[in-house]
C-alpha positions, 0 to 999 in steps of 0.5 A: 642135543641142539646144544651139544651140536652146537659145542661140537661144531664150535670146538671143531673150528664151526658156529652154529647157526644159532649162538648159545647166549652167556646166560642160556636164554633159552631162544623161543623157537617152534616145539613139536612134539615126537609124533608130530615130528614123525607126521613130517617125516613120513610125510616126506617119504622118510621111514618111520614106525607105525603108530597111532596117538591116544589120549584116552584109555577108551580107545587105546586097545582098539587103536594099538590092533590096527597097528598089527604089532609083535610088540609096542612101545608106549611113550608120554608126548612132552618136549623134554627128554628122559622120558623112559627114566621119569616118573609121575606125580602120581608114583606111576615109573617110567614115561615109555614102556614096551609091552605085547598085550594091547590091553596093557597099552590101555593101562599105561595110557590111563596111568600117563594122560592127565598126570605129570610126568617129571625128569631131569630136564622138566621142572620139579613138579613135571609137565602134564601128559595130554597125549601118548604115543603107541608104536610099532617096536622095531627090533634093533640089529644097529643104531647110527647118528644123522643130522643136516644143520645150518651152519654160518662159517660155511654159509649154508648146510653141514651133514654130520654122520656117525656109526655111534647112534644113540649116543651123545654124539660130542663124546664121539667126537671126543673119544673117537673122532674119525668116528664122525663125518662132517660134511658141508653141503652145496646148497645149489647141488644138494645131496646127490645120490654119490654123496647120500651113499657115500654117507651111507656107505660111512655109516656102514650100511651094506648091500641093499640096505646101503641103498635103502639108507642113500634114499633115506637120507635124500628124503631128509633132505629134500625134507630140510629144503621143503619145511624151512629147517634149520636142523634135523637130526636123526637119531638113531637112524636104525638097522632092524633085524630085518634089514630095514632102515628106520628114523627111530626119532626126529628132532626138528628146528625151523627158521622162524623167518619162514613162517609166513610160508609154513603155516601149516607147519607152525600151526602144529606147535603145541604151547602148553609146555611154554611159558605163558608169558613168551605166548602172550609177547609172540603175538604182539611180535615181542621177544620175551623170555623169563628169567629168575632176577628182580630187574625187568628190562625192555630193549630194542635189539638182542645184542644190546638186550644181551649187552643190557643184561651183562651190564645189570650183571657187572654191576651186582644186579639180576635181570629179570628177563629179556625182552627185545621189542624188535626195530618196528615196534609201537606204542601199543606194543611198549605197553604191552611189553610194560603188563608182560614184564610187571606180570612177573612179581619177582621184578622191583624195578624197571629199566628201559633201554633204547638206542633209537636208529629205526625206533623213534625215541618218542614213539618209546616214550609215549608207550612209556607213560601211556603204559605207566598211567595205565598199569598203574606202575608201582616199581622203580623206572629207570629210562635210557634213551639214545638216538633217532628223535631223542630230544623229543622223547626225552621232553614227552617223559619230563612232561609226563610228571611221572617219576621216571629216572633218567640216565644218559648212558647203559651203565649209569642206568644200571646202576640206577636201576639197582640202587633204586631196588633199595630205595 
């Protein structure tokens, strides 16, 4: 849904905080499972369904009975969407089930845990399920949509709301724009009681429920600030037949720059579904995203990395990865970057493109020499260095005796990398 919001804001003259990259490179971000998001919501006073987390049949029935629910919803916990319409590698259908029988909850858990769930958003062979959430089923009378996200064009947070929840918000904007509220929030004033009631009224909550909804909105805003979120999307925010206002599902994104003060939140991350190379790279403060090409890229700076991929594509090549070593890169990080890039068996050539501003080209060159020798690099290597201490960097590469192909500019570097594939 984050991409949907991005398209929606872009069309409406707003630019989201995270730009959609041409190659749809999935920027690495903190990923929380549904139940973890619910824990954060509950801790900040947002009303959610009561739930339990299960990882085996043995405890399922007993923990389900603790909820004292008339009906239970059982949901496999993976990061991909479309769970309800998915199927397992065992043949069992559906990652979401309803039942009134705690013993049947145990059966569903047994069918899910340890098996791979396949949906439209998972890899072809699916994602293994390690945990299952069982929650009180709620009697939904009405669904609404509520979201707060950081927006660059407004230099701060924007509130988006619609009385049409549970739907693709982009479709709502296209067909019934009058049913979509977009409201910039003054970061100093925040969401006041007056604003919260205005939004609750727009969401068509009446009477006591309007006050309840306003309270939920203010609690979501407090959470947005407290956890350094860049987006909290509640879809749906529902009104039950019993008159409760409940956040049924949430998508939360966080500011990675706030990791140092949100340690407890970031420690919740479940990395089991992430590309192991991405996790490996992050441990060395490298930004790596694997792709499906055959030219490995090591670049300093995200913008330059995307430009490098552009030029490779322009000349008929295909990048194997996005890898930004950052501005403060050290020799050991260059080594680790080479190791991670060459762990991809599809990589048949390696292109280093560094423009030294803060980065010292000599540091990069020493890292290249060390990595090439210690990793026994056996694919063609093209290096373009420019900027800070570039002459020293070029001299280090020349005196190393390694078969490094030098290039004076990015265009030449890309052409040499592509040509080397047939050499």
